[in-house]
PDB file with SEQRES, HELIX, SHEET and CRYST1 records, atoms N, CA, C and O in Angstrom:
SEQRES   1 A   79  MET SER ARG ARG LEU HIS PHE VAL GLY SER CYS GLY VAL          
SEQRES   2 A   79  LEU VAL LEU VAL ALA VAL ALA LEU TRP GLN ARG ASN GLY          
SEQRES   3 A   79  TRP TRP LEU LEU ALA ALA LEU ALA CYS GLY TYR GLY PHE          
SEQRES   4 A   79  ALA TRP VAL GLY HIS PHE PHE PHE GLU LYS ASN ARG PRO          
SEQRES   5 A   79  ALA THR PHE ARG HIS PRO LEU TYR SER PHE LEU GLY ASP          
SEQRES   6 A   79  TRP VAL MET PHE LYS ASP ILE LEU ILE GLY ARG ILE ARG          
SEQRES   7 A   79  PHE                                                          
HELIX    1 AA1 SER A    2  GLN A   23  1                                  22    
HELIX    2 AA2 TRP A   27  VAL A   42  1                                  16    
HELIX    3 AA3 GLY A   43  GLU A   48  3                                   6    
HELIX    4 AA4 ALA A   53  PHE A   55  5                                   3    
HELIX    5 AA5 PRO A   58  ILE A   74  1                                  17    
CRYST1    1.000    1.000    1.000  90.00  90.00  90.00 P 1           1          
ATOM      1  N   MET A   1     -10.767  -6.047  -7.014  1.00  0.00           N  
ATOM      2  CA  MET A   1      -9.649  -5.303  -7.654  1.00  0.00           C  
ATOM      3  C   MET A   1      -8.933  -4.402  -6.693  1.00  0.00           C  
ATOM      4  O   MET A   1      -7.714  -4.254  -6.779  1.00  0.00           O  
ATOM      5  N   SER A   2      -9.653  -3.794  -5.777  1.00  0.00           N  
ATOM      6  CA  SER A   2      -9.064  -2.906  -4.790  1.00  0.00           C  
ATOM      7  C   SER A   2      -8.048  -3.568  -3.981  1.00  0.00           C  
ATOM      8  O   SER A   2      -6.996  -2.982  -3.725  1.00  0.00           O  
ATOM      9  N   ARG A   3      -8.319  -4.915  -3.501  1.00  0.00           N  
ATOM     10  CA  ARG A   3      -7.515  -5.694  -2.704  1.00  0.00           C  
ATOM     11  C   ARG A   3      -6.153  -5.938  -3.465  1.00  0.00           C  
ATOM     12  O   ARG A   3      -5.054  -5.841  -2.918  1.00  0.00           O  
ATOM     13  N   ARG A   4      -6.346  -6.256  -4.747  1.00  0.00           N  
ATOM     14  CA  ARG A   4      -5.128  -6.521  -5.530  1.00  0.00           C  
ATOM     15  C   ARG A   4      -4.310  -5.275  -5.750  1.00  0.00           C  
ATOM     16  O   ARG A   4      -3.082  -5.350  -5.782  1.00  0.00           O  
ATOM     17  N   LEU A   5      -4.935  -4.149  -5.901  1.00  0.00           N  
ATOM     18  CA  LEU A   5      -4.184  -2.826  -6.051  1.00  0.00           C  
ATOM     19  C   LEU A   5      -3.508  -2.558  -4.692  1.00  0.00           C  
ATOM     20  O   LEU A   5      -2.379  -2.067  -4.704  1.00  0.00           O  
ATOM     21  N   HIS A   6      -4.065  -2.820  -3.609  1.00  0.00           N  
ATOM     22  CA  HIS A   6      -3.479  -2.562  -2.283  1.00  0.00           C  
ATOM     23  C   HIS A   6      -2.184  -3.557  -2.225  1.00  0.00           C  
ATOM     24  O   HIS A   6      -1.096  -3.147  -1.819  1.00  0.00           O  
ATOM     25  N   PHE A   7      -2.362  -4.702  -2.600  1.00  0.00           N  
ATOM     26  CA  PHE A   7      -1.201  -5.637  -2.572  1.00  0.00           C  
ATOM     27  C   PHE A   7      -0.027  -5.241  -3.434  1.00  0.00           C  
ATOM     28  O   PHE A   7       1.134  -5.241  -3.024  1.00  0.00           O  
ATOM     29  N   VAL A   8      -0.398  -4.902  -4.655  1.00  0.00           N  
ATOM     30  CA  VAL A   8       0.631  -4.435  -5.577  1.00  0.00           C  
ATOM     31  C   VAL A   8       1.276  -3.111  -5.094  1.00  0.00           C  
ATOM     32  O   VAL A   8       2.497  -2.985  -5.193  1.00  0.00           O  
ATOM     33  N   GLY A   9       0.618  -2.256  -4.648  1.00  0.00           N  
ATOM     34  CA  GLY A   9       1.166  -1.086  -3.984  1.00  0.00           C  
ATOM     35  C   GLY A   9       2.079  -1.404  -2.812  1.00  0.00           C  
ATOM     36  O   GLY A   9       3.103  -0.744  -2.633  1.00  0.00           O  
ATOM     37  N   SER A  10       1.770  -2.283  -2.106  1.00  0.00           N  
ATOM     38  CA  SER A  10       2.527  -2.704  -0.850  1.00  0.00           C  
ATOM     39  C   SER A  10       3.816  -3.357  -1.299  1.00  0.00           C  
ATOM     40  O   SER A  10       4.877  -3.057  -0.752  1.00  0.00           O  
ATOM     41  N   CYS A  11       3.752  -4.243  -2.284  1.00  0.00           N  
ATOM     42  CA  CYS A  11       4.945  -4.844  -2.973  1.00  0.00           C  
ATOM     43  C   CYS A  11       5.867  -3.747  -3.437  1.00  0.00           C  
ATOM     44  O   CYS A  11       7.067  -3.752  -3.161  1.00  0.00           O  
ATOM     45  N   GLY A  12       5.279  -2.803  -4.151  1.00  0.00           N  
ATOM     46  CA  GLY A  12       6.067  -1.712  -4.630  1.00  0.00           C  
ATOM     47  C   GLY A  12       6.767  -0.866  -3.506  1.00  0.00           C  
ATOM     48  O   GLY A  12       7.881  -0.371  -3.674  1.00  0.00           O  
ATOM     49  N   VAL A  13       6.099  -0.745  -2.442  1.00  0.00           N  
ATOM     50  CA  VAL A  13       6.673  -0.011  -1.236  1.00  0.00           C  
ATOM     51  C   VAL A  13       7.874  -0.790  -0.743  1.00  0.00           C  
ATOM     52  O   VAL A  13       8.920  -0.201  -0.470  1.00  0.00           O  
ATOM     53  N   LEU A  14       7.752  -2.042  -0.629  1.00  0.00           N  
ATOM     54  CA  LEU A  14       8.821  -2.932  -0.164  1.00  0.00           C  
ATOM     55  C   LEU A  14      10.075  -2.728  -1.121  1.00  0.00           C  
ATOM     56  O   LEU A  14      11.187  -2.502  -0.644  1.00  0.00           O  
ATOM     57  N   VAL A  15       9.876  -2.807  -2.346  1.00  0.00           N  
ATOM     58  CA  VAL A  15      10.906  -2.734  -3.305  1.00  0.00           C  
ATOM     59  C   VAL A  15      11.540  -1.287  -3.294  1.00  0.00           C  
ATOM     60  O   VAL A  15      12.760  -1.140  -3.359  1.00  0.00           O  
ATOM     61  N   LEU A  16      10.727  -0.302  -3.215  1.00  0.00           N  
ATOM     62  CA  LEU A  16      11.274   1.122  -3.191  1.00  0.00           C  
ATOM     63  C   LEU A  16      11.985   1.443  -1.867  1.00  0.00           C  
ATOM     64  O   LEU A  16      12.953   2.203  -1.874  1.00  0.00           O  
ATOM     65  N   VAL A  17      11.562   0.919  -0.802  1.00  0.00           N  
ATOM     66  CA  VAL A  17      12.276   1.068   0.498  1.00  0.00           C  
ATOM     67  C   VAL A  17      13.664   0.364   0.405  1.00  0.00           C  
ATOM     68  O   VAL A  17      14.673   0.896   0.868  1.00  0.00           O  
ATOM     69  N   ALA A  18      13.679  -0.834  -0.201  1.00  0.00           N  
ATOM     70  CA  ALA A  18      14.944  -1.499  -0.416  1.00  0.00           C  
ATOM     71  C   ALA A  18      15.919  -0.764  -1.259  1.00  0.00           C  
ATOM     72  O   ALA A  18      17.115  -0.711  -0.974  1.00  0.00           O  
ATOM     73  N   VAL A  19      15.341  -0.142  -2.407  1.00  0.00           N  
ATOM     74  CA  VAL A  19      16.123   0.682  -3.203  1.00  0.00           C  
ATOM     75  C   VAL A  19      16.632   1.934  -2.429  1.00  0.00           C  
ATOM     76  O   VAL A  19      17.794   2.304  -2.595  1.00  0.00           O  
ATOM     77  N   ALA A  20      15.853   2.545  -1.649  1.00  0.00           N  
ATOM     78  CA  ALA A  20      16.313   3.754  -0.814  1.00  0.00           C  
ATOM     79  C   ALA A  20      17.455   3.332   0.088  1.00  0.00           C  
ATOM     80  O   ALA A  20      18.441   4.051   0.254  1.00  0.00           O  
ATOM     81  N   LEU A  21      17.302   2.135   0.674  1.00  0.00           N  
ATOM     82  CA  LEU A  21      18.440   1.719   1.537  1.00  0.00           C  
ATOM     83  C   LEU A  21      19.643   1.442   0.738  1.00  0.00           C  
ATOM     84  O   LEU A  21      20.755   1.793   1.133  1.00  0.00           O  
ATOM     85  N   TRP A  22      19.468   0.856  -0.317  1.00  0.00           N  
ATOM     86  CA  TRP A  22      20.652   0.322  -1.162  1.00  0.00           C  
ATOM     87  C   TRP A  22      21.278   1.573  -1.808  1.00  0.00           C  
ATOM     88  O   TRP A  22      22.504   1.645  -1.882  1.00  0.00           O  
ATOM     89  N   GLN A  23      20.569   2.468  -2.233  1.00  0.00           N  
ATOM     90  CA  GLN A  23      21.086   3.737  -2.860  1.00  0.00           C  
ATOM     91  C   GLN A  23      21.488   4.789  -1.829  1.00  0.00           C  
ATOM     92  O   GLN A  23      22.238   5.724  -2.109  1.00  0.00           O  
ATOM     93  N   ARG A  24      20.954   4.591  -0.623  1.00  0.00           N  
ATOM     94  CA  ARG A  24      21.215   5.546   0.492  1.00  0.00           C  
ATOM     95  C   ARG A  24      20.743   6.917  -0.030  1.00  0.00           C  
ATOM     96  O   ARG A  24      21.464   7.915  -0.019  1.00  0.00           O  
ATOM     97  N   ASN A  25      19.488   6.890  -0.485  1.00  0.00           N  
ATOM     98  CA  ASN A  25      18.900   8.148  -0.986  1.00  0.00           C  
ATOM     99  C   ASN A  25      17.425   8.141  -0.546  1.00  0.00           C  
ATOM    100  O   ASN A  25      16.646   7.264  -0.919  1.00  0.00           O  
ATOM    101  N   GLY A  26      17.098   9.095   0.216  1.00  0.00           N  
ATOM    102  CA  GLY A  26      15.762   9.180   0.934  1.00  0.00           C  
ATOM    103  C   GLY A  26      14.692   9.495  -0.020  1.00  0.00           C  
ATOM    104  O   GLY A  26      13.528   9.252   0.297  1.00  0.00           O  
ATOM    105  N   TRP A  27      15.015  10.084  -1.311  1.00  0.00           N  
ATOM    106  CA  TRP A  27      13.975  10.422  -2.179  1.00  0.00           C  
ATOM    107  C   TRP A  27      13.129   9.189  -2.603  1.00  0.00           C  
ATOM    108  O   TRP A  27      11.965   9.335  -2.976  1.00  0.00           O  
ATOM    109  N   TRP A  28      13.702   8.032  -2.544  1.00  0.00           N  
ATOM    110  CA  TRP A  28      13.061   6.855  -2.892  1.00  0.00           C  
ATOM    111  C   TRP A  28      11.885   6.512  -1.912  1.00  0.00           C  
ATOM    112  O   TRP A  28      10.922   5.816  -2.233  1.00  0.00           O  
ATOM    113  N   LEU A  29      12.077   7.085  -0.675  1.00  0.00           N  
ATOM    114  CA  LEU A  29      10.982   6.908   0.353  1.00  0.00           C  
ATOM    115  C   LEU A  29       9.689   7.702  -0.030  1.00  0.00           C  
ATOM    116  O   LEU A  29       8.566   7.281   0.245  1.00  0.00           O  
ATOM    117  N   LEU A  30       9.918   8.833  -0.659  1.00  0.00           N  
ATOM    118  CA  LEU A  30       8.826   9.589  -1.118  1.00  0.00           C  
ATOM    119  C   LEU A  30       8.075   8.784  -2.283  1.00  0.00           C  
ATOM    120  O   LEU A  30       6.846   8.790  -2.353  1.00  0.00           O  
ATOM    121  N   ALA A  31       8.845   8.125  -3.152  1.00  0.00           N  
ATOM    122  CA  ALA A  31       8.350   7.374  -4.176  1.00  0.00           C  
ATOM    123  C   ALA A  31       7.493   6.063  -3.488  1.00  0.00           C  
ATOM    124  O   ALA A  31       6.420   5.664  -3.939  1.00  0.00           O  
ATOM    125  N   ALA A  32       8.060   5.587  -2.526  1.00  0.00           N  
ATOM    126  CA  ALA A  32       7.424   4.433  -1.789  1.00  0.00           C  
ATOM    127  C   ALA A  32       6.058   4.855  -1.275  1.00  0.00           C  
ATOM    128  O   ALA A  32       5.066   4.140  -1.422  1.00  0.00           O  
ATOM    129  N   LEU A  33       6.034   6.020  -0.676  1.00  0.00           N  
ATOM    130  CA  LEU A  33       4.794   6.586  -0.098  1.00  0.00           C  
ATOM    131  C   LEU A  33       3.789   6.857  -1.195  1.00  0.00           C  
ATOM    132  O   LEU A  33       2.605   6.557  -1.044  1.00  0.00           O  
ATOM    133  N   ALA A  34       4.240   7.407  -2.269  1.00  0.00           N  
ATOM    134  CA  ALA A  34       3.298   7.632  -3.459  1.00  0.00           C  
ATOM    135  C   ALA A  34       2.799   6.382  -4.083  1.00  0.00           C  
ATOM    136  O   ALA A  34       1.633   6.307  -4.472  1.00  0.00           O  
ATOM    137  N   CYS A  35       3.678   5.352  -4.199  1.00  0.00           N  
ATOM    138  CA  CYS A  35       3.272   4.031  -4.727  1.00  0.00           C  
ATOM    139  C   CYS A  35       2.216   3.363  -3.789  1.00  0.00           C  
ATOM    140  O   CYS A  35       1.132   2.969  -4.218  1.00  0.00           O  
ATOM    141  N   GLY A  36       2.571   3.267  -2.579  1.00  0.00           N  
ATOM    142  CA  GLY A  36       1.590   2.599  -1.658  1.00  0.00           C  
ATOM    143  C   GLY A  36       0.220   3.284  -1.602  1.00  0.00           C  
ATOM    144  O   GLY A  36      -0.809   2.633  -1.784  1.00  0.00           O  
ATOM    145  N   TYR A  37       0.210   4.540  -1.362  1.00  0.00           N  
ATOM    146  CA  TYR A  37      -1.029   5.255  -1.246  1.00  0.00           C  
ATOM    147  C   TYR A  37      -1.761   5.402  -2.628  1.00  0.00           C  
ATOM    148  O   TYR A  37      -2.984   5.337  -2.749  1.00  0.00           O  
ATOM    149  N   GLY A  38      -0.894   5.603  -3.634  1.00  0.00           N  
ATOM    150  CA  GLY A  38      -1.465   5.732  -4.932  1.00  0.00           C  
ATOM    151  C   GLY A  38      -2.309   4.554  -5.373  1.00  0.00           C  
ATOM    152  O   GLY A  38      -3.455   4.688  -5.803  1.00  0.00           O  
ATOM    153  N   PHE A  39      -1.709   3.439  -5.251  1.00  0.00           N  
ATOM    154  CA  PHE A  39      -2.439   2.187  -5.673  1.00  0.00           C  
ATOM    155  C   PHE A  39      -3.711   1.998  -4.777  1.00  0.00           C  
ATOM    156  O   PHE A  39      -4.797   1.726  -5.289  1.00  0.00           O  
ATOM    157  N   ALA A  40      -3.558   2.137  -3.523  1.00  0.00           N  
ATOM    158  CA  ALA A  40      -4.689   1.859  -2.591  1.00  0.00           C  
ATOM    159  C   ALA A  40      -5.838   2.958  -2.925  1.00  0.00           C  
ATOM    160  O   ALA A  40      -7.025   2.633  -2.908  1.00  0.00           O  
ATOM    161  N   TRP A  41      -5.471   4.102  -3.189  1.00  0.00           N  
ATOM    162  CA  TRP A  41      -6.479   5.145  -3.384  1.00  0.00           C  
ATOM    163  C   TRP A  41      -7.156   4.949  -4.760  1.00  0.00           C  
ATOM    164  O   TRP A  41      -8.327   5.301  -4.910  1.00  0.00           O  
ATOM    165  N   VAL A  42      -6.475   4.417  -5.726  1.00  0.00           N  
ATOM    166  CA  VAL A  42      -7.115   4.207  -7.043  1.00  0.00           C  
ATOM    167  C   VAL A  42      -8.117   3.128  -6.820  1.00  0.00           C  
ATOM    168  O   VAL A  42      -9.222   3.173  -7.360  1.00  0.00           O  
ATOM    169  N   GLY A  43      -7.730   2.113  -5.996  1.00  0.00           N  
ATOM    170  CA  GLY A  43      -8.685   1.017  -5.716  1.00  0.00           C  
ATOM    171  C   GLY A  43      -9.892   1.459  -4.966  1.00  0.00           C  
ATOM    172  O   GLY A  43     -11.004   0.973  -5.175  1.00  0.00           O  
ATOM    173  N   HIS A  44      -9.647   2.414  -4.063  1.00  0.00           N  
ATOM    174  CA  HIS A  44     -10.944   2.922  -3.307  1.00  0.00           C  
ATOM    175  C   HIS A  44     -11.744   3.902  -4.197  1.00  0.00           C  
ATOM    176  O   HIS A  44     -12.964   3.752  -4.255  1.00  0.00           O  
ATOM    177  N   PHE A  45     -11.180   4.843  -4.859  1.00  0.00           N  
ATOM    178  CA  PHE A  45     -11.917   5.812  -5.595  1.00  0.00           C  
ATOM    179  C   PHE A  45     -12.521   5.321  -6.763  1.00  0.00           C  
ATOM    180  O   PHE A  45     -13.665   5.693  -7.025  1.00  0.00           O  
ATOM    181  N   PHE A  46     -11.844   4.427  -7.618  1.00  0.00           N  
ATOM    182  CA  PHE A  46     -12.414   4.062  -8.853  1.00  0.00           C  
ATOM    183  C   PHE A  46     -13.075   2.632  -8.875  1.00  0.00           C  
ATOM    184  O   PHE A  46     -13.871   2.344  -9.769  1.00  0.00           O  
ATOM    185  N   PHE A  47     -12.775   1.840  -7.994  1.00  0.00           N  
ATOM    186  CA  PHE A  47     -13.377   0.531  -7.975  1.00  0.00           C  
ATOM    187  C   PHE A  47     -14.382   0.293  -6.867  1.00  0.00           C  
ATOM    188  O   PHE A  47     -15.452  -0.275  -7.087  1.00  0.00           O  
ATOM    189  N   GLU A  48     -14.028   0.728  -5.694  1.00  0.00           N  
ATOM    190  CA  GLU A  48     -14.980   0.581  -4.519  1.00  0.00           C  
ATOM    191  C   GLU A  48     -15.932   1.813  -4.464  1.00  0.00           C  
ATOM    192  O   GLU A  48     -17.028   1.784  -3.904  1.00  0.00           O  
ATOM    193  N   LYS A  49     -15.470   2.770  -5.025  1.00  0.00           N  
ATOM    194  CA  LYS A  49     -16.377   4.125  -4.993  1.00  0.00           C  
ATOM    195  C   LYS A  49     -16.606   4.606  -3.626  1.00  0.00           C  
ATOM    196  O   LYS A  49     -17.729   4.914  -3.227  1.00  0.00           O  
ATOM    197  N   ASN A  50     -15.504   4.676  -2.880  1.00  0.00           N  
ATOM    198  CA  ASN A  50     -15.580   5.149  -1.476  1.00  0.00           C  
ATOM    199  C   ASN A  50     -14.330   5.910  -1.095  1.00  0.00           C  
ATOM    200  O   ASN A  50     -13.373   5.981  -1.866  1.00  0.00           O  
ATOM    201  N   ARG A  51     -14.342   6.451   0.037  1.00  0.00           N  
ATOM    202  CA  ARG A  51     -13.248   7.295   0.518  1.00  0.00           C  
ATOM    203  C   ARG A  51     -12.394   6.410   1.398  1.00  0.00           C  
ATOM    204  O   ARG A  51     -12.905   5.698   2.261  1.00  0.00           O  
ATOM    205  N   PRO A  52     -10.994   6.460   1.161  1.00  0.00           N  
ATOM    206  CA  PRO A  52     -10.041   5.680   1.945  1.00  0.00           C  
ATOM    207  C   PRO A  52     -10.120   6.147   3.438  1.00  0.00           C  
ATOM    208  O   PRO A  52     -10.387   7.315   3.720  1.00  0.00           O  
ATOM    209  N   ALA A  53      -9.887   5.228   4.342  1.00  0.00           N  
ATOM    210  CA  ALA A  53      -9.746   5.483   5.840  1.00  0.00           C  
ATOM    211  C   ALA A  53      -8.568   6.372   6.019  1.00  0.00           C  
ATOM    212  O   ALA A  53      -8.495   7.024   7.061  1.00  0.00           O  
ATOM    213  N   THR A  54      -7.666   6.468   5.146  1.00  0.00           N  
ATOM    214  CA  THR A  54      -6.477   7.269   5.338  1.00  0.00           C  
ATOM    215  C   THR A  54      -6.694   8.655   5.766  1.00  0.00           C  
ATOM    216  O   THR A  54      -5.878   9.206   6.505  1.00  0.00           O  
ATOM    217  N   PHE A  55      -7.804   9.280   5.322  1.00  0.00           N  
ATOM    218  CA  PHE A  55      -8.180  10.689   5.560  1.00  0.00           C  
ATOM    219  C   PHE A  55      -8.594  10.947   7.013  1.00  0.00           C  
ATOM    220  O   PHE A  55      -8.321  12.006   7.579  1.00  0.00           O  
ATOM    221  N   ARG A  56      -9.244   9.971   7.579  1.00  0.00           N  
ATOM    222  CA  ARG A  56      -9.782  10.044   8.928  1.00  0.00           C  
ATOM    223  C   ARG A  56      -8.945   9.412   9.959  1.00  0.00           C  
ATOM    224  O   ARG A  56      -8.759   9.914  11.067  1.00  0.00           O  
ATOM    225  N   HIS A  57      -8.423   8.249   9.546  1.00  0.00           N  
ATOM    226  CA  HIS A  57      -7.658   7.379  10.439  1.00  0.00           C  
ATOM    227  C   HIS A  57      -6.346   6.919   9.799  1.00  0.00           C  
ATOM    228  O   HIS A  57      -6.241   5.750   9.426  1.00  0.00           O  
ATOM    229  N   PRO A  58      -5.374   7.763   9.661  1.00  0.00           N  
ATOM    230  CA  PRO A  58      -4.198   7.457   8.944  1.00  0.00           C  
ATOM    231  C   PRO A  58      -3.363   6.300   9.449  1.00  0.00           C  
ATOM    232  O   PRO A  58      -2.865   5.494   8.663  1.00  0.00           O  
ATOM    233  N   LEU A  59      -3.209   6.217  10.763  1.00  0.00           N  
ATOM    234  CA  LEU A  59      -2.404   5.153  11.395  1.00  0.00           C  
ATOM    235  C   LEU A  59      -3.175   3.854  11.252  1.00  0.00           C  
ATOM    236  O   LEU A  59      -2.568   2.857  10.863  1.00  0.00           O  
ATOM    237  N   TYR A  60      -4.445   3.795  11.533  1.00  0.00           N  
ATOM    238  CA  TYR A  60      -5.226   2.599  11.352  1.00  0.00           C  
ATOM    239  C   TYR A  60      -5.272   2.036   9.985  1.00  0.00           C  
ATOM    240  O   TYR A  60      -5.181   0.828   9.764  1.00  0.00           O  
ATOM    241  N   SER A  61      -5.424   3.007   9.008  1.00  0.00           N  
ATOM    242  CA  SER A  61      -5.400   2.603   7.600  1.00  0.00           C  
ATOM    243  C   SER A  61      -4.021   2.002   7.152  1.00  0.00           C  
ATOM    244  O   SER A  61      -3.976   0.975   6.474  1.00  0.00           O  
ATOM    245  N   PHE A  62      -2.899   2.676   7.554  1.00  0.00           N  
ATOM    246  CA  PHE A  62      -1.562   2.176   7.332  1.00  0.00           C  
ATOM    247  C   PHE A  62      -1.397   0.758   7.917  1.00  0.00           C  
ATOM    248  O   PHE A  62      -0.977  -0.166   7.219  1.00  0.00           O  
ATOM    249  N   LEU A  63      -1.716   0.614   9.138  1.00  0.00           N  
ATOM    250  CA  LEU A  63      -1.520  -0.709   9.775  1.00  0.00           C  
ATOM    251  C   LEU A  63      -2.378  -1.714   9.168  1.00  0.00           C  
ATOM    252  O   LEU A  63      -1.924  -2.835   8.938  1.00  0.00           O  
ATOM    253  N   GLY A  64      -3.668  -1.387   8.868  1.00  0.00           N  
ATOM    254  CA  GLY A  64      -4.630  -2.270   8.290  1.00  0.00           C  
ATOM    255  C   GLY A  64      -4.089  -2.767   6.859  1.00  0.00           C  
ATOM    256  O   GLY A  64      -4.275  -3.930   6.499  1.00  0.00           O  
ATOM    257  N   ASP A  65      -3.481  -1.929   6.146  1.00  0.00           N  
ATOM    258  CA  ASP A  65      -2.963  -2.331   4.882  1.00  0.00           C  
ATOM    259  C   ASP A  65      -1.888  -3.464   4.960  1.00  0.00           C  
ATOM    260  O   ASP A  65      -1.840  -4.392   4.153  1.00  0.00           O  
ATOM    261  N   TRP A  66      -1.054  -3.301   5.982  1.00  0.00           N  
ATOM    262  CA  TRP A  66       0.040  -4.299   6.215  1.00  0.00           C  
ATOM    263  C   TRP A  66      -0.624  -5.607   6.730  1.00  0.00           C  
ATOM    264  O   TRP A  66      -0.262  -6.705   6.308  1.00  0.00           O  
ATOM    265  N   VAL A  67      -1.536  -5.467   7.586  1.00  0.00           N  
ATOM    266  CA  VAL A  67      -2.211  -6.709   8.055  1.00  0.00           C  
ATOM    267  C   VAL A  67      -2.846  -7.422   6.859  1.00  0.00           C  
ATOM    268  O   VAL A  67      -2.694  -8.639   6.751  1.00  0.00           O  
ATOM    269  N   MET A  68      -3.525  -6.752   5.987  1.00  0.00           N  
ATOM    270  CA  MET A  68      -4.125  -7.351   4.810  1.00  0.00           C  
ATOM    271  C   MET A  68      -3.064  -7.980   3.898  1.00  0.00           C  
ATOM    272  O   MET A  68      -3.273  -9.070   3.365  1.00  0.00           O  
ATOM    273  N   PHE A  69      -1.905  -7.281   3.716  1.00  0.00           N  
ATOM    274  CA  PHE A  69      -0.818  -7.717   2.947  1.00  0.00           C  
ATOM    275  C   PHE A  69      -0.337  -9.176   3.480  1.00  0.00           C  
ATOM    276  O   PHE A  69      -0.179 -10.137   2.727  1.00  0.00           O  
ATOM    277  N   LYS A  70      -0.148  -9.203   4.747  1.00  0.00           N  
ATOM    278  CA  LYS A  70       0.254 -10.472   5.455  1.00  0.00           C  
ATOM    279  C   LYS A  70      -0.762 -11.509   5.329  1.00  0.00           C  
ATOM    280  O   LYS A  70      -0.424 -12.673   5.115  1.00  0.00           O  
ATOM    281  N   ASP A  71      -1.970 -11.172   5.447  1.00  0.00           N  
ATOM    282  CA  ASP A  71      -3.125 -12.140   5.299  1.00  0.00           C  
ATOM    283  C   ASP A  71      -3.182 -12.642   3.884  1.00  0.00           C  
ATOM    284  O   ASP A  71      -3.425 -13.838   3.718  1.00  0.00           O  
ATOM    285  N   ILE A  72      -2.984 -11.860   2.843  1.00  0.00           N  
ATOM    286  CA  ILE A  72      -2.901 -12.386   1.471  1.00  0.00           C  
ATOM    287  C   ILE A  72      -1.692 -13.335   1.302  1.00  0.00           C  
ATOM    288  O   ILE A  72      -1.772 -14.401   0.693  1.00  0.00           O  
ATOM    289  N   LEU A  73      -0.623 -12.891   1.857  1.00  0.00           N  
ATOM    290  CA  LEU A  73       0.609 -13.807   1.686  1.00  0.00           C  
ATOM    291  C   LEU A  73       0.434 -15.158   2.293  1.00  0.00           C  
ATOM    292  O   LEU A  73       0.884 -16.160   1.736  1.00  0.00           O  
ATOM    293  N   ILE A  74      -0.231 -15.208   3.463  1.00  0.00           N  
ATOM    294  CA  ILE A  74      -0.338 -16.549   4.125  1.00  0.00           C  
ATOM    295  C   ILE A  74      -1.614 -17.281   3.713  1.00  0.00           C  
ATOM    296  O   ILE A  74      -1.878 -18.377   4.208  1.00  0.00           O  
ATOM    297  N   GLY A  75      -2.395 -16.703   2.828  1.00  0.00           N  
ATOM    298  CA  GLY A  75      -3.590 -17.303   2.257  1.00  0.00           C  
ATOM    299  C   GLY A  75      -4.867 -17.132   3.086  1.00  0.00           C  
ATOM    300  O   GLY A  75      -5.881 -17.749   2.760  1.00  0.00           O  
ATOM    301  N   ARG A  76      -4.853 -16.339   4.115  1.00  0.00           N  
ATOM    302  CA  ARG A  76      -6.031 -16.147   4.845  1.00  0.00           C  
ATOM    303  C   ARG A  76      -7.107 -15.298   4.056  1.00  0.00           C  
ATOM    304  O   ARG A  76      -8.315 -15.455   4.233  1.00  0.00           O  
ATOM    305  N   ILE A  77      -6.605 -14.449   3.231  1.00  0.00           N  
ATOM    306  CA  ILE A  77      -7.526 -13.594   2.324  1.00  0.00           C  
ATOM    307  C   ILE A  77      -7.071 -14.006   0.923  1.00  0.00           C  
ATOM    308  O   ILE A  77      -5.890 -14.149   0.609  1.00  0.00           O  
ATOM    309  N   ARG A  78      -8.162 -14.189   0.078  1.00  0.00           N  
ATOM    310  CA  ARG A  78      -7.892 -14.430  -1.329  1.00  0.00           C  
ATOM    311  C   ARG A  78      -7.375 -13.305  -2.071  1.00  0.00           C  
ATOM    312  O   ARG A  78      -7.797 -12.167  -1.863  1.00  0.00           O  
ATOM    313  N   PHE A  79      -6.432 -13.576  -2.973  1.00  0.00           N  
ATOM    314  CA  PHE A  79      -5.896 -12.501  -3.776  1.00  0.00           C  
ATOM    315  C   PHE A  79      -6.869 -12.285  -4.999  1.00  0.00           C  
ATOM    316  O   PHE A  79      -6.626 -11.416  -5.835  1.00  0.00           O  
TER     317      PHE A  79                                                      
END                                                                             
């Protein structure tokens, strides 16, 4: 479930970044940030019952989410 929530959050980020560019409104980028981290943190706190890596390794966590997103898209990781 956590993996699915990460994936949905990342899809939401892509949509919201596109909206920010289309609307030329940076406030959508804050929504994108909240969407991406919100879905991922729900997956960690409520389903995996652990603490996200974001708090200790923010860059590693951010990059890891996008690598997982890519791996789900190409079928390397099951959705």
